[in-house]
N, C-alpha and C positions, 0 to 999 in steps of 0.2 A: 504494500500500500504506500501511496505517496501522500504525505500530509503537507499542507501549506504551512509556511513558517508562522509562528505566533506574531500577531501585529497588535500593539497596544492601541492602534488606531481603531480597532474593531471591538474594543471592550467598552460597552456603554457605561460601565461604572466609572471609567477613566474620564470621559468627557461629558457625562450628564450628571450622574448621581453625585460624584464627589465635587464637581464644580458647584452645584447648588448647596451641598452640605457645607462646603468651605464658606460660601457667601453667608449662609445662615449662622455659622459659628462666629464669623468675623463681626456680624451684627449683634452678637450677644453682649458685647461691651463688658465682659466679665472674665475673670480668670478662674479656672477651676481649681478647687482646693486639692483635688487628687484625680487619679485616673478613673476611679469609680464614679465620681460626679460627672465627668465628661462623658463616660459611657452611658450614664442614665439619660443625659440630655439627647445624645445621638439616638439611643434606643427609643425615646419618645418621638423624635423628629421623623424617623424613617416611616413608621406606620401612619403618621399624621398626613403624609402626602397622599393626594387623591390618586386613584388608579390611572387617570389620564396623564399624570406626571410621569409614571413609569412607562406608559404606552408611548408618550412623546419621545422618551429616551430610546426606546426600541425602534420607533419609526425613523428617527434620525440616523440610526445605524445603517439603514438600507443605502442611502446615497454614499455614506462613508465606505461601506463594503464595496460598492461599485467602483469608487475612486481607487481603492486599494487594489482591486482586481485589475483595473485598467492600467495601473502603474506597475504591474508585474510584481506586486508585493513590496514595493519600495515604500519608504516613509511617506505618509500623507499629511500635509498641513491642513489646518482648519479650512 
């Protein structure tokens, strides 16, 4: 079997989920006392996102996937 190389350009968590999570956390204007506190905030944020938030991330994957395939697997800019 021939497998295509891994491309971070095709991981929706890299360009959708974590992008929005980073924006959310930077808007918190607080420092977490410990890892557990940060984990609790993130654990509450993830399920608070509507289903269309995740659907949008998956749908954005389609054109990125096409771009990556058309570039022969080379790095794809935004």
